[in-house]
Steps between C-alpha positions, in 0.01 A plus 500: 500500500647629826479403863430752779579389858370707792687421824248696703202309354693168481367457148624426154302629194560395141426763242459457124692719253219757507537530891181313573517281815443138390575312818570587866647269760580507871867473583741486788817715491786533742454490868787756516318742283620676185861554410756423234816437705669162470443270800221719632223245467283780352298517185666721247302790354510680160484375140595139419460252222427132503848372409416122500202272529582178671286192559274486200290181528630411848246337726314714749703510824821400334790613720770716351852546644748726321236547225497132422216266560581227749326165510296624797133592492393698803288297745396573859760234607775667313400839653509347845855368431622846403287746697725801449568453123405781267311303237537594137234310310338432164629785282765776515505837330855623562512877520780737385512868605522760213603809705869544549593565865146430622442133416769417241866425547725539803347428850138560378479254204159331511608212276816433700281495811285213341174694534208309337130491470439142602248247637474433870312247712132539476467531878728818494316819563452743210430866543762548773875508507701191569756417240880539507490754210315320219140547390305186611186395324249223535597210261191525283556873465874476416422240234234728345738802508790291360288389203397857423836690508815473290863555583561879483162588653533816707440477876462813720524443875391800717392588852155633435 
């Protein structure tokens, strides 16, 4: 299987080993656009792999900080307490770049930038940019994707 992410279409498509699309999801990528530079707040492009899967069996809306589930479950009250927090919820697929100098090592390292595919509050808009660099998905969608892919799955992020 492999994942294809179109930043232009704000979509993520999962393909089987034969290249057939088996699932398509609406996403939200970086408000700052595409880019691989450290501290840019951009979504990195190019070829990546899923380096780690985090949060198997976590409850829907489980809050993650530093890739660890907290005791928090996102509620409207919790959102109101922290209106500017960038919520990482439910599941995390941690990405690692595979292209030296583009998205791997140095000041362009996707993994060192902590770029994930992760759940976000269901009230967040999909289909338009808004993240701080990660790929945001609806919680039900990220659970479905998480259950279908394995560590090492190829992820291609592109502009078109």
